[in-house]
PDBQT receptor file of N, H, CA, C and O in Angstrom, charges set to zero:
ATOM      1  N   UNK A   1      -6.402   7.300 -13.652  1.00  0.00    +0.000 N 
ATOM      2  CA  UNK A   1      -5.431   6.300 -14.080  1.00  0.00    +0.000 C 
ATOM      3  C   UNK A   1      -4.285   6.258 -13.064  1.00  0.00    +0.000 C 
ATOM      4  O   UNK A   1      -3.910   7.284 -12.497  1.00  0.00    +0.000 OA
ATOM      5  N   UNK A   2      -3.748   5.092 -12.847  1.00  0.00    +0.000 N 
ATOM      6  H   UNK A   2      -4.053   4.258 -13.307  1.00  0.00    +0.000 HD
ATOM      7  CA  UNK A   2      -2.671   4.909 -11.886  1.00  0.00    +0.000 C 
ATOM      8  C   UNK A   2      -1.334   4.716 -12.602  1.00  0.00    +0.000 C 
ATOM      9  O   UNK A   2      -1.278   4.167 -13.703  1.00  0.00    +0.000 OA
ATOM     10  N   UNK A   3      -0.272   5.172 -11.964  1.00  0.00    +0.000 N 
ATOM     11  H   UNK A   3      -0.318   5.617 -11.069  1.00  0.00    +0.000 HD
ATOM     12  CA  UNK A   3       1.072   4.975 -12.499  1.00  0.00    +0.000 C 
ATOM     13  C   UNK A   3       1.697   3.679 -11.997  1.00  0.00    +0.000 C 
ATOM     14  O   UNK A   3       2.813   3.329 -12.381  1.00  0.00    +0.000 OA
ATOM     15  N   UNK A   4       0.971   2.972 -11.137  1.00  0.00    +0.000 N 
ATOM     16  H   UNK A   4       0.064   3.257 -10.825  1.00  0.00    +0.000 HD
ATOM     17  CA  UNK A   4       1.477   1.720 -10.586  1.00  0.00    +0.000 C 
ATOM     18  C   UNK A   4       1.121   0.556 -11.503  1.00  0.00    +0.000 C 
ATOM     19  O   UNK A   4       0.044   0.523 -12.099  1.00  0.00    +0.000 OA
ATOM     20  N   UNK A   5       2.036  -0.390 -11.605  1.00  0.00    +0.000 N 
ATOM     21  H   UNK A   5       2.910  -0.363 -11.121  1.00  0.00    +0.000 HD
ATOM     22  CA  UNK A   5       1.736  -1.600 -12.361  1.00  0.00    +0.000 C 
ATOM     23  C   UNK A   5       0.939  -2.549 -11.468  1.00  0.00    +0.000 C 
ATOM     24  O   UNK A   5       0.917  -2.392 -10.247  1.00  0.00    +0.000 OA
ATOM     25  N   UNK A   6       0.293  -3.523 -12.080  1.00  0.00    +0.000 N 
ATOM     26  H   UNK A   6       0.311  -3.651 -13.071  1.00  0.00    +0.000 HD
ATOM     27  CA  UNK A   6      -0.456  -4.513 -11.301  1.00  0.00    +0.000 C 
ATOM     28  C   UNK A   6       0.474  -5.254 -10.342  1.00  0.00    +0.000 C 
ATOM     29  O   UNK A   6       0.083  -5.559  -9.216  1.00  0.00    +0.000 OA
ATOM     30  N   UNK A   7       1.684  -5.542 -10.771  1.00  0.00    +0.000 N 
ATOM     31  H   UNK A   7       2.002  -5.294 -11.686  1.00  0.00    +0.000 HD
ATOM     32  CA  UNK A   7       2.659  -6.217  -9.897  1.00  0.00    +0.000 C 
ATOM     33  C   UNK A   7       2.998  -5.355  -8.684  1.00  0.00    +0.000 C 
ATOM     34  O   UNK A   7       3.099  -5.864  -7.568  1.00  0.00    +0.000 OA
ATOM     35  N   UNK A   8       3.175  -4.038  -8.901  1.00  0.00    +0.000 N 
ATOM     36  H   UNK A   8       3.093  -3.624  -9.808  1.00  0.00    +0.000 HD
ATOM     37  CA  UNK A   8       3.464  -3.130  -7.790  1.00  0.00    +0.000 C 
ATOM     38  C   UNK A   8       2.289  -3.074  -6.819  1.00  0.00    +0.000 C 
ATOM     39  O   UNK A   8       2.482  -3.088  -5.603  1.00  0.00    +0.000 OA
ATOM     40  N   UNK A   9       1.087  -3.012  -7.347  1.00  0.00    +0.000 N 
ATOM     41  H   UNK A   9       0.930  -3.001  -8.335  1.00  0.00    +0.000 HD
ATOM     42  CA  UNK A   9      -0.105  -2.971  -6.492  1.00  0.00    +0.000 C 
ATOM     43  C   UNK A   9      -0.167  -4.228  -5.630  1.00  0.00    +0.000 C 
ATOM     44  O   UNK A   9      -0.404  -4.142  -4.425  1.00  0.00    +0.000 OA
ATOM     45  N   UNK A  10       0.040  -5.383  -6.233  1.00  0.00    +0.000 N 
ATOM     46  H   UNK A  10       0.232  -5.453  -7.212  1.00  0.00    +0.000 HD
ATOM     47  CA  UNK A  10       0.000  -6.644  -5.489  1.00  0.00    +0.000 C 
ATOM     48  C   UNK A  10       1.105  -6.712  -4.449  1.00  0.00    +0.000 C 
ATOM     49  O   UNK A  10       0.865  -7.158  -3.327  1.00  0.00    +0.000 OA
ATOM     50  N   UNK A  11       2.312  -6.279  -4.795  1.00  0.00    +0.000 N 
ATOM     51  H   UNK A  11       2.508  -5.916  -5.706  1.00  0.00    +0.000 HD
ATOM     52  CA  UNK A  11       3.430  -6.294  -3.852  1.00  0.00    +0.000 C 
ATOM     53  C   UNK A  11       3.157  -5.361  -2.683  1.00  0.00    +0.000 C 
ATOM     54  O   UNK A  11       3.378  -5.736  -1.531  1.00  0.00    +0.000 OA
ATOM     55  N   UNK A  12       2.684  -4.163  -2.957  1.00  0.00    +0.000 N 
ATOM     56  H   UNK A  12       2.504  -3.858  -3.892  1.00  0.00    +0.000 HD
ATOM     57  CA  UNK A  12       2.412  -3.213  -1.886  1.00  0.00    +0.000 C 
ATOM     58  C   UNK A  12       1.257  -3.688  -1.003  1.00  0.00    +0.000 C 
ATOM     59  O   UNK A  12       1.294  -3.489   0.211  1.00  0.00    +0.000 OA
ATOM     60  N   UNK A  13       0.252  -4.300  -1.580  1.00  0.00    +0.000 N 
ATOM     61  H   UNK A  13       0.222  -4.462  -2.567  1.00  0.00    +0.000 HD
ATOM     62  CA  UNK A  13      -0.856  -4.837  -0.790  1.00  0.00    +0.000 C 
ATOM     63  C   UNK A  13      -0.355  -5.943   0.139  1.00  0.00    +0.000 C 
ATOM     64  O   UNK A  13      -0.835  -6.064   1.267  1.00  0.00    +0.000 OA
ATOM     65  N   UNK A  14       0.603  -6.751  -0.321  1.00  0.00    +0.000 N 
ATOM     66  H   UNK A  14       0.993  -6.653  -1.237  1.00  0.00    +0.000 HD
ATOM     67  CA  UNK A  14       1.175  -7.805   0.535  1.00  0.00    +0.000 C 
ATOM     68  C   UNK A  14       1.976  -7.220   1.692  1.00  0.00    +0.000 C 
ATOM     69  O   UNK A  14       2.072  -7.835   2.754  1.00  0.00    +0.000 OA
ATOM     70  N   UNK A  15       2.548  -6.038   1.493  1.00  0.00    +0.000 N 
ATOM     71  H   UNK A  15       2.470  -5.539   0.630  1.00  0.00    +0.000 HD
ATOM     72  CA  UNK A  15       3.346  -5.403   2.547  1.00  0.00    +0.000 C 
ATOM     73  C   UNK A  15       2.496  -4.878   3.700  1.00  0.00    +0.000 C 
ATOM     74  O   UNK A  15       2.996  -4.673   4.806  1.00  0.00    +0.000 OA
ATOM     75  N   UNK A  16       1.208  -4.661   3.434  1.00  0.00    +0.000 N 
ATOM     76  H   UNK A  16       0.802  -4.827   2.535  1.00  0.00    +0.000 HD
ATOM     77  CA  UNK A  16       0.315  -4.167   4.478  1.00  0.00    +0.000 C 
ATOM     78  C   UNK A  16       0.064  -5.312   5.444  1.00  0.00    +0.000 C 
ATOM     79  O   UNK A  16      -0.519  -6.334   5.081  1.00  0.00    +0.000 OA
ATOM     80  N   UNK A  17       0.505  -5.131   6.658  1.00  0.00    +0.000 N 
ATOM     81  H   UNK A  17       0.979  -4.301   6.953  1.00  0.00    +0.000 HD
ATOM     82  CA  UNK A  17       0.384  -6.188   7.659  1.00  0.00    +0.000 C 
ATOM     83  C   UNK A  17      -0.670  -5.822   8.698  1.00  0.00    +0.000 C 
ATOM     84  O   UNK A  17      -0.601  -4.770   9.334  1.00  0.00    +0.000 OA
ATOM     85  N   UNK A  18      -1.646  -6.711   8.854  1.00  0.00    +0.000 N 
ATOM     86  H   UNK A  18      -1.702  -7.565   8.337  1.00  0.00    +0.000 HD
ATOM     87  CA  UNK A  18      -2.676  -6.546   9.862  1.00  0.00    +0.000 C 
ATOM     88  C   UNK A  18      -2.658  -7.772  10.762  1.00  0.00    +0.000 C 
ATOM     89  O   UNK A  18      -2.182  -8.835  10.366  1.00  0.00    +0.000 OA
ATOM     90  N   UNK A  19      -3.173  -7.620  11.959  1.00  0.00    +0.000 N 
ATOM     91  H   UNK A  19      -3.560  -6.756  12.281  1.00  0.00    +0.000 HD
ATOM     92  CA  UNK A  19      -3.203  -8.738  12.905  1.00  0.00    +0.000 C 
ATOM     93  C   UNK A  19      -4.186  -9.801  12.413  1.00  0.00    +0.000 C 
ATOM     94  O   UNK A  19      -5.353  -9.511  12.150  1.00  0.00    +0.000 OA
ATOM     95  N   UNK A  20      -3.696 -11.035  12.294  1.00  0.00    +0.000 N 
ATOM     96  H   UNK A  20      -2.748 -11.271  12.507  1.00  0.00    +0.000 HD
ATOM     97  CA  UNK A  20      -4.535 -12.146  11.846  1.00  0.00    +0.000 C 
ATOM     98  C   UNK A  20      -5.214 -12.771  13.059  1.00  0.00    +0.000 C 
ATOM     99  O   UNK A  20      -4.558 -13.198  14.009  1.00  0.00    +0.000 OA
ATOM    100  N   UNK A  21      -6.559 -12.816  13.005  1.00  0.00    +0.000 N 
ATOM    101  H   UNK A  21      -7.092 -12.469  12.233  1.00  0.00    +0.000 HD
ATOM    102  CA  UNK A  21      -7.329 -13.405  14.093  1.00  0.00    +0.000 C 
ATOM    103  C   UNK A  21      -7.580 -14.889  13.868  1.00  0.00    +0.000 C 
ATOM    104  O   UNK A  21      -7.623 -15.675  14.815  1.00  0.00    +0.000 OA
ATOM    105  N   UNK A  22      -7.746 -15.263  12.604  1.00  0.00    +0.000 N 
ATOM    106  H   UNK A  22      -7.712 -14.624  11.834  1.00  0.00    +0.000 HD
ATOM    107  CA  UNK A  22      -8.012 -16.660  12.258  1.00  0.00    +0.000 C 
ATOM    108  C   UNK A  22      -7.562 -16.882  10.811  1.00  0.00    +0.000 C 
ATOM    109  O   UNK A  22      -7.727 -16.021   9.947  1.00  0.00    +0.000 OA
ATOM    110  N   UNK A  23      -6.996 -18.053  10.581  1.00  0.00    +0.000 N 
ATOM    111  H   UNK A  23      -6.862 -18.753  11.282  1.00  0.00    +0.000 HD
ATOM    112  CA  UNK A  23      -6.583 -18.386   9.220  1.00  0.00    +0.000 C 
ATOM    113  C   UNK A  23      -6.754 -19.881   9.005  1.00  0.00    +0.000 C 
ATOM    114  O   UNK A  23      -6.316 -20.694   9.819  1.00  0.00    +0.000 OA
ATOM    115  N   UNK A  24      -7.395 -20.230   7.902  1.00  0.00    +0.000 N 
ATOM    116  H   UNK A  24      -7.751 -19.569   7.241  1.00  0.00    +0.000 HD
ATOM    117  CA  UNK A  24      -7.466 -21.629   7.497  1.00  0.00    +0.000 C 
ATOM    118  C   UNK A  24      -7.318 -21.679   5.981  1.00  0.00    +0.000 C 
ATOM    119  O   UNK A  24      -6.937 -20.682   5.369  1.00  0.00    +0.000 OA
ATOM    120  N   UNK A  25      -7.610 -22.814   5.372  1.00  0.00    +0.000 N 
ATOM    121  H   UNK A  25      -7.920 -23.624   5.870  1.00  0.00    +0.000 HD
ATOM    122  CA  UNK A  25      -7.401 -22.968   3.932  1.00  0.00    +0.000 C 
ATOM    123  C   UNK A  25      -8.299 -22.063   3.100  1.00  0.00    +0.000 C 
ATOM    124  O   UNK A  25      -7.948 -21.720   1.971  1.00  0.00    +0.000 OA
ATOM    125  N   UNK A  26      -9.452 -21.670   3.638  1.00  0.00    +0.000 N 
ATOM    126  H   UNK A  26      -9.737 -21.949   4.555  1.00  0.00    +0.000 HD
ATOM    127  CA  UNK A  26     -10.420 -20.904   2.870  1.00  0.00    +0.000 C 
ATOM    128  C   UNK A  26     -10.517 -19.437   3.270  1.00  0.00    +0.000 C 
ATOM    129  O   UNK A  26     -10.888 -18.600   2.447  1.00  0.00    +0.000 OA
ATOM    130  N   UNK A  27     -10.191 -19.109   4.522  1.00  0.00    +0.000 N 
ATOM    131  H   UNK A  27      -9.889 -19.789   5.190  1.00  0.00    +0.000 HD
ATOM    132  CA  UNK A  27     -10.464 -17.767   5.044  1.00  0.00    +0.000 C 
ATOM    133  C   UNK A  27      -9.289 -17.248   5.859  1.00  0.00    +0.000 C 
ATOM    134  O   UNK A  27      -8.651 -17.991   6.605  1.00  0.00    +0.000 OA
ATOM    135  N   UNK A  28      -9.016 -15.952   5.699  1.00  0.00    +0.000 N 
ATOM    136  H   UNK A  28      -9.534 -15.348   5.093  1.00  0.00    +0.000 HD
ATOM    137  CA  UNK A  28      -8.091 -15.254   6.597  1.00  0.00    +0.000 C 
ATOM    138  C   UNK A  28      -8.876 -14.097   7.193  1.00  0.00    +0.000 C 
ATOM    139  O   UNK A  28      -9.355 -13.229   6.462  1.00  0.00    +0.000 OA
ATOM    140  N   UNK A  29      -9.011 -14.078   8.506  1.00  0.00    +0.000 N 
ATOM    141  H   UNK A  29      -8.622 -14.783   9.100  1.00  0.00    +0.000 HD
ATOM    142  CA  UNK A  29      -9.752 -13.039   9.213  1.00  0.00    +0.000 C 
ATOM    143  C   UNK A  29      -8.751 -12.132   9.916  1.00  0.00    +0.000 C 
ATOM    144  O   UNK A  29      -7.986 -12.580  10.771  1.00  0.00    +0.000 OA
ATOM    145  N   UNK A  30      -8.763 -10.829   9.542  1.00  0.00    +0.000 N 
ATOM    146  H   UNK A  30      -9.385 -10.466   8.848  1.00  0.00    +0.000 HD
ATOM    147  CA  UNK A  30      -7.820  -9.868  10.115  1.00  0.00    +0.000 C 
ATOM    148  C   UNK A  30      -8.561  -8.715  10.755  1.00  0.00    +0.000 C 
ATOM    149  O   UNK A  30      -9.716  -8.442  10.429  1.00  0.00    +0.000 OA
ATOM    150  N   UNK A  31      -7.882  -8.040  11.674  1.00  0.00    +0.000 N 
ATOM    151  H   UNK A  31      -6.943  -8.262  11.938  1.00  0.00    +0.000 HD
ATOM    152  CA  UNK A  31      -8.463  -6.845  12.274  1.00  0.00    +0.000 C 
ATOM    153  C   UNK A  31      -8.338  -5.682  11.290  1.00  0.00    +0.000 C 
ATOM    154  O   UNK A  31      -7.406  -5.633  10.487  1.00  0.00    +0.000 OA
ATOM    155  N   UNK A  32      -9.276  -4.759  11.362  1.00  0.00    +0.000 N 
ATOM    156  H   UNK A  32     -10.033  -4.800  12.015  1.00  0.00    +0.000 HD
ATOM    157  CA  UNK A  32      -9.186  -3.536  10.561  1.00  0.00    +0.000 C 
ATOM    158  C   UNK A  32      -8.180  -2.607  11.241  1.00  0.00    +0.000 C 
ATOM    159  O   UNK A  32      -8.081  -2.604  12.468  1.00  0.00    +0.000 OA
ATOM    160  N   UNK A  33      -7.439  -1.825  10.470  1.00  0.00    +0.000 N 
ATOM    161  H   UNK A  33      -7.520  -1.827   9.473  1.00  0.00    +0.000 HD
ATOM    162  CA  UNK A  33      -6.462  -0.924  11.086  1.00  0.00    +0.000 C 
ATOM    163  C   UNK A  33      -7.147   0.237  11.803  1.00  0.00    +0.000 C 
ATOM    164  O   UNK A  33      -8.156   0.764  11.336  1.00  0.00    +0.000 OA
ATOM    165  N   UNK A  34      -6.577   0.627  12.951  1.00  0.00    +0.000 N 
ATOM    166  H   UNK A  34      -5.757   0.198  13.330  1.00  0.00    +0.000 HD
ATOM    167  CA  UNK A  34      -7.071   1.821  13.619  1.00  0.00    +0.000 C 
ATOM    168  C   UNK A  34      -6.396   3.034  12.980  1.00  0.00    +0.000 C 
ATOM    169  O   UNK A  34      -5.610   2.880  12.045  1.00  0.00    +0.000 OA
ATOM    170  N   UNK A  35      -6.693   4.238  13.473  1.00  0.00    +0.000 N 
ATOM    171  H   UNK A  35      -7.332   4.363  14.232  1.00  0.00    +0.000 HD
ATOM    172  CA  UNK A  35      -6.143   5.453  12.859  1.00  0.00    +0.000 C 
ATOM    173  C   UNK A  35      -4.629   5.464  12.829  1.00  0.00    +0.000 C 
ATOM    174  O   UNK A  35      -4.030   5.803  11.809  1.00  0.00    +0.000 OA
ATOM    175  N   UNK A  36      -3.997   5.092  13.953  1.00  0.00    +0.000 N 
ATOM    176  H   UNK A  36      -4.484   4.817  14.782  1.00  0.00    +0.000 HD
ATOM    177  CA  UNK A  36      -2.528   5.076  14.019  1.00  0.00    +0.000 C 
ATOM    178  C   UNK A  36      -1.940   4.074  13.037  1.00  0.00    +0.000 C 
ATOM    179  O   UNK A  36      -0.975   4.375  12.334  1.00  0.00    +0.000 OA
ATOM    180  N   UNK A  37      -2.518   2.895  12.991  1.00  0.00    +0.000 N 
ATOM    181  H   UNK A  37      -3.302   2.651  13.562  1.00  0.00    +0.000 HD
ATOM    182  CA  UNK A  37      -2.023   1.870  12.078  1.00  0.00    +0.000 C 
ATOM    183  C   UNK A  37      -2.201   2.298  10.628  1.00  0.00    +0.000 C 
ATOM    184  O   UNK A  37      -1.316   2.082   9.800  1.00  0.00    +0.000 OA
ATOM    185  N   UNK A  38      -3.348   2.906  10.321  1.00  0.00    +0.000 N 
ATOM    186  H   UNK A  38      -4.067   3.082  10.994  1.00  0.00    +0.000 HD
ATOM    187  CA  UNK A  38      -3.598   3.361   8.962  1.00  0.00    +0.000 C 
ATOM    188  C   UNK A  38      -2.606   4.448   8.556  1.00  0.00    +0.000 C 
ATOM    189  O   UNK A  38      -2.113   4.460   7.428  1.00  0.00    +0.000 OA
ATOM    190  N   UNK A  39      -2.318   5.354   9.479  1.00  0.00    +0.000 N 
ATOM    191  H   UNK A  39      -2.718   5.344  10.396  1.00  0.00    +0.000 HD
ATOM    192  CA  UNK A  39      -1.329   6.398   9.209  1.00  0.00    +0.000 C 
ATOM    193  C   UNK A  39       0.038   5.783   8.915  1.00  0.00    +0.000 C 
ATOM    194  O   UNK A  39       0.728   6.194   7.982  1.00  0.00    +0.000 OA
ATOM    195  N   UNK A  40       0.413   4.804   9.715  1.00  0.00    +0.000 N 
ATOM    196  H   UNK A  40      -0.148   4.470  10.472  1.00  0.00    +0.000 HD
ATOM    197  CA  UNK A  40       1.690   4.126   9.531  1.00  0.00    +0.000 C 
ATOM    198  C   UNK A  40       1.734   3.377   8.192  1.00  0.00    +0.000 C 
ATOM    199  O   UNK A  40       2.749   3.403   7.497  1.00  0.00    +0.000 OA
ATOM    200  N   UNK A  41       0.642   2.720   7.842  1.00  0.00    +0.000 N 
ATOM    201  H   UNK A  41      -0.183   2.699   8.407  1.00  0.00    +0.000 HD
ATOM    202  CA  UNK A  41       0.562   1.983   6.583  1.00  0.00    +0.000 C 
ATOM    203  C   UNK A  41       0.728   2.942   5.406  1.00  0.00    +0.000 C 
ATOM    204  O   UNK A  41       1.473   2.654   4.470  1.00  0.00    +0.000 OA
ATOM    205  N   UNK A  42       0.037   4.075   5.451  1.00  0.00    +0.000 N 
ATOM    206  H   UNK A  42      -0.569   4.309   6.212  1.00  0.00    +0.000 HD
ATOM    207  CA  UNK A  42       0.113   5.046   4.353  1.00  0.00    +0.000 C 
ATOM    208  C   UNK A  42       1.512   5.638   4.253  1.00  0.00    +0.000 C 
ATOM    209  O   UNK A  42       2.028   5.813   3.149  1.00  0.00    +0.000 OA
ATOM    210  N   UNK A  43       2.134   5.951   5.390  1.00  0.00    +0.000 N 
ATOM    211  H   UNK A  43       1.715   5.809   6.287  1.00  0.00    +0.000 HD
ATOM    212  CA  UNK A  43       3.504   6.469   5.365  1.00  0.00    +0.000 C 
ATOM    213  C   UNK A  43       4.454   5.454   4.749  1.00  0.00    +0.000 C 
ATOM    214  O   UNK A  43       5.330   5.819   3.965  1.00  0.00    +0.000 OA
ATOM    215  N   UNK A  44       4.291   4.195   5.093  1.00  0.00    +0.000 N 
ATOM    216  H   UNK A  44       3.579   3.898   5.730  1.00  0.00    +0.000 HD
ATOM    217  CA  UNK A  44       5.148   3.151   4.527  1.00  0.00    +0.000 C 
ATOM    218  C   UNK A  44       4.943   3.037   3.019  1.00  0.00    +0.000 C 
ATOM    219  O   UNK A  44       5.905   2.887   2.266  1.00  0.00    +0.000 OA
ATOM    220  N   UNK A  45       3.691   3.106   2.582  1.00  0.00    +0.000 N 
ATOM    221  H   UNK A  45       2.909   3.227   3.193  1.00  0.00    +0.000 HD
ATOM    222  CA  UNK A  45       3.407   3.009   1.146  1.00  0.00    +0.000 C 
ATOM    223  C   UNK A  45       4.046   4.152   0.368  1.00  0.00    +0.000 C 
ATOM    224  O   UNK A  45       4.657   3.921  -0.675  1.00  0.00    +0.000 OA
ATOM    225  N   UNK A  46       3.913   5.385   0.863  1.00  0.00    +0.000 N 
ATOM    226  H   UNK A  46       3.416   5.573   1.711  1.00  0.00    +0.000 HD
ATOM    227  CA  UNK A  46       4.456   6.511   0.101  1.00  0.00    +0.000 C 
ATOM    228  C   UNK A  46       5.969   6.630   0.256  1.00  0.00    +0.000 C 
ATOM    229  O   UNK A  46       6.612   7.344  -0.513  1.00  0.00    +0.000 OA
ATOM    230  N   UNK A  47       6.543   5.941   1.235  1.00  0.00    +0.000 N 
ATOM    231  H   UNK A  47       6.021   5.360   1.859  1.00  0.00    +0.000 HD
ATOM    232  CA  UNK A  47       8.005   5.920   1.314  1.00  0.00    +0.000 C 
ATOM    233  C   UNK A  47       8.584   5.029   0.216  1.00  0.00    +0.000 C 
ATOM    234  O   UNK A  47       9.721   5.215  -0.217  1.00  0.00    +0.000 OA
ATOM    235  N   UNK A  48       7.785   4.062  -0.225  1.00  0.00    +0.000 N 
ATOM    236  H   UNK A  48       6.861   3.910   0.126  1.00  0.00    +0.000 HD
ATOM    237  CA  UNK A  48       8.203   3.186  -1.326  1.00  0.00    +0.000 C 
ATOM    238  C   UNK A  48       8.249   3.978  -2.629  1.00  0.00    +0.000 C 
ATOM    239  O   UNK A  48       9.202   3.877  -3.401  1.00  0.00    +0.000 OA
ATOM    240  N   UNK A  49       7.200   4.768  -2.857  1.00  0.00    +0.000 N 
ATOM    241  H   UNK A  49       6.426   4.850  -2.230  1.00  0.00    +0.000 HD
ATOM    242  CA  UNK A  49       7.078   5.510  -4.107  1.00  0.00    +0.000 C 
ATOM    243  C   UNK A  49       6.000   6.580  -3.907  1.00  0.00    +0.000 C 
ATOM    244  O   UNK A  49       4.932   6.282  -3.372  1.00  0.00    +0.000 OA
ATOM    245  N   UNK A  50       6.263   7.814  -4.327  1.00  0.00    +0.000 N 
ATOM    246  H   UNK A  50       7.131   8.056  -4.762  1.00  0.00    +0.000 HD
ATOM    247  CA  UNK A  50       5.212   8.830  -4.214  1.00  0.00    +0.000 C 
ATOM    248  C   UNK A  50       3.975   8.394  -5.011  1.00  0.00    +0.000 C 
ATOM    249  O   UNK A  50       4.082   7.958  -6.157  1.00  0.00    +0.000 OA
ATOM    250  N   UNK A  51       2.819   8.517  -4.392  1.00  0.00    +0.000 N 
ATOM    251  H   UNK A  51       2.731   8.870  -3.461  1.00  0.00    +0.000 HD
ATOM    252  CA  UNK A  51       1.593   8.137  -5.081  1.00  0.00    +0.000 C 
ATOM    253  C   UNK A  51       0.449   9.030  -4.649  1.00  0.00    +0.000 C 
ATOM    254  O   UNK A  51       0.495   9.662  -3.594  1.00  0.00    +0.000 OA
ATOM    255  N   UNK A  52      -0.574   9.070  -5.477  1.00  0.00    +0.000 N 
ATOM    256  H   UNK A  52      -0.612   8.556  -6.334  1.00  0.00    +0.000 HD
ATOM    257  CA  UNK A  52      -1.725   9.902  -5.166  1.00  0.00    +0.000 C 
ATOM    258  C   UNK A  52      -2.758   9.110  -4.363  1.00  0.00    +0.000 C 
ATOM    259  O   UNK A  52      -2.607   7.909  -4.138  1.00  0.00    +0.000 OA
ATOM    260  N   UNK A  53      -3.798   9.804  -3.944  1.00  0.00    +0.000 N 
ATOM    261  H   UNK A  53      -3.921  10.779  -4.128  1.00  0.00    +0.000 HD
ATOM    262  CA  UNK A  53      -4.821   9.184  -3.112  1.00  0.00    +0.000 C 
ATOM    263  C   UNK A  53      -5.507   8.015  -3.817  1.00  0.00    +0.000 C 
ATOM    264  O   UNK A  53      -5.822   7.007  -3.185  1.00  0.00    +0.000 OA
ATOM    265  N   UNK A  54      -5.735   8.146  -5.098  1.00  0.00    +0.000 N 
ATOM    266  H   UNK A  54      -5.480   8.965  -5.611  1.00  0.00    +0.000 HD
ATOM    267  CA  UNK A  54      -6.378   7.068  -5.853  1.00  0.00    +0.000 C 
ATOM    268  C   UNK A  54      -5.518   5.796  -5.828  1.00  0.00    +0.000 C 
ATOM    269  O   UNK A  54      -6.041   4.694  -5.664  1.00  0.00    +0.000 OA
ATOM    270  N   UNK A  55      -4.214   5.954  -5.988  1.00  0.00    +0.000 N 
ATOM    271  H   UNK A  55      -3.789   6.849  -6.121  1.00  0.00    +0.000 HD
ATOM    272  CA  UNK A  55      -3.319   4.793  -5.967  1.00  0.00    +0.000 C 
ATOM    273  C   UNK A  55      -3.294   4.147  -4.584  1.00  0.00    +0.000 C 
ATOM    274  O   UNK A  55      -3.303   2.921  -4.471  1.00  0.00    +0.000 OA
ATOM    275  N   UNK A  56      -3.261   4.961  -3.541  1.00  0.00    +0.000 N 
ATOM    276  H   UNK A  56      -3.253   5.957  -3.633  1.00  0.00    +0.000 HD
ATOM    277  CA  UNK A  56      -3.302   4.416  -2.172  1.00  0.00    +0.000 C 
ATOM    278  C   UNK A  56      -4.607   3.680  -1.959  1.00  0.00    +0.000 C 
ATOM    279  O   UNK A  56      -4.620   2.600  -1.367  1.00  0.00    +0.000 OA
ATOM    280  N   UNK A  57      -5.700   4.243  -2.431  1.00  0.00    +0.000 N 
ATOM    281  H   UNK A  57      -5.689   5.119  -2.912  1.00  0.00    +0.000 HD
ATOM    282  CA  UNK A  57      -7.003   3.597  -2.291  1.00  0.00    +0.000 C 
ATOM    283  C   UNK A  57      -7.034   2.243  -3.003  1.00  0.00    +0.000 C 
ATOM    284  O   UNK A  57      -7.584   1.280  -2.469  1.00  0.00    +0.000 OA
ATOM    285  N   UNK A  58      -6.457   2.162  -4.189  1.00  0.00    +0.000 N 
ATOM    286  H   UNK A  58      -6.010   2.944  -4.623  1.00  0.00    +0.000 HD
ATOM    287  CA  UNK A  58      -6.416   0.895  -4.933  1.00  0.00    +0.000 C 
ATOM    288  C   UNK A  58      -5.673  -0.169  -4.122  1.00  0.00    +0.000 C 
ATOM    289  O   UNK A  58      -6.121  -1.312  -4.035  1.00  0.00    +0.000 OA
ATOM    290  N   UNK A  59      -4.548   0.206  -3.536  1.00  0.00    +0.000 N 
ATOM    291  H   UNK A  59      -4.184   1.135  -3.607  1.00  0.00    +0.000 HD
ATOM    292  CA  UNK A  59      -3.753  -0.742  -2.757  1.00  0.00    +0.000 C 
ATOM    293  C   UNK A  59      -4.505  -1.192  -1.517  1.00  0.00    +0.000 C 
ATOM    294  O   UNK A  59      -4.490  -2.374  -1.175  1.00  0.00    +0.000 OA
ATOM    295  N   UNK A  60      -5.163  -0.257  -0.841  1.00  0.00    +0.000 N 
ATOM    296  H   UNK A  60      -5.175   0.704  -1.118  1.00  0.00    +0.000 HD
ATOM    297  CA  UNK A  60      -5.837  -0.559   0.425  1.00  0.00    +0.000 C 
ATOM    298  C   UNK A  60      -7.246  -1.117   0.245  1.00  0.00    +0.000 C 
ATOM    299  O   UNK A  60      -7.867  -1.536   1.222  1.00  0.00    +0.000 OA
ATOM    300  N   UNK A  61      -7.752  -1.131  -0.957  1.00  0.00    +0.000 N 
ATOM    301  H   UNK A  61      -7.248  -0.790  -1.750  1.00  0.00    +0.000 HD
ATOM    302  CA  UNK A  61      -9.136  -1.570  -1.173  1.00  0.00    +0.000 C 
ATOM    303  C   UNK A  61      -9.371  -3.017  -0.769  1.00  0.00    +0.000 C 
ATOM    304  O   UNK A  61     -10.507  -3.408  -0.500  1.00  0.00    +0.000 OA
ATOM    305  N   UNK A  62      -8.322  -3.807  -0.726  1.00  0.00    +0.000 N 
ATOM    306  H   UNK A  62      -7.399  -3.489  -0.945  1.00  0.00    +0.000 HD
ATOM    307  CA  UNK A  62      -8.478  -5.212  -0.357  1.00  0.00    +0.000 C 
ATOM    308  C   UNK A  62      -8.478  -5.494   1.130  1.00  0.00    +0.000 C 
ATOM    309  O   UNK A  62      -8.666  -6.636   1.548  1.00  0.00    +0.000 OA
ATOM    310  N   UNK A  63      -8.266  -4.450   1.943  1.00  0.00    +0.000 N 
ATOM    311  H   UNK A  63      -8.114  -3.522   1.604  1.00  0.00    +0.000 HD
ATOM    312  CA  UNK A  63      -8.228  -4.722   3.395  1.00  0.00    +0.000 C 
ATOM    313  C   UNK A  63      -9.465  -4.185   4.099  1.00  0.00    +0.000 C 
ATOM    314  O   UNK A  63      -9.593  -4.327   5.315  1.00  0.00    +0.000 OA
TER     315      UNK A  63
């Protein structure tokens, strides 16, 4: 079970910024994060609020 609300999950997922390669009305194509970027993303997420691995996984599952 997660301590994050659905609104928090959505907000934190929006904060994850990846390089956009292509975007149109139907599709957004982004690069996958490399190790350094992933480390930075996770540090930013836990600076917002302490969370466990399951919560981080829920937020990042959409990328």
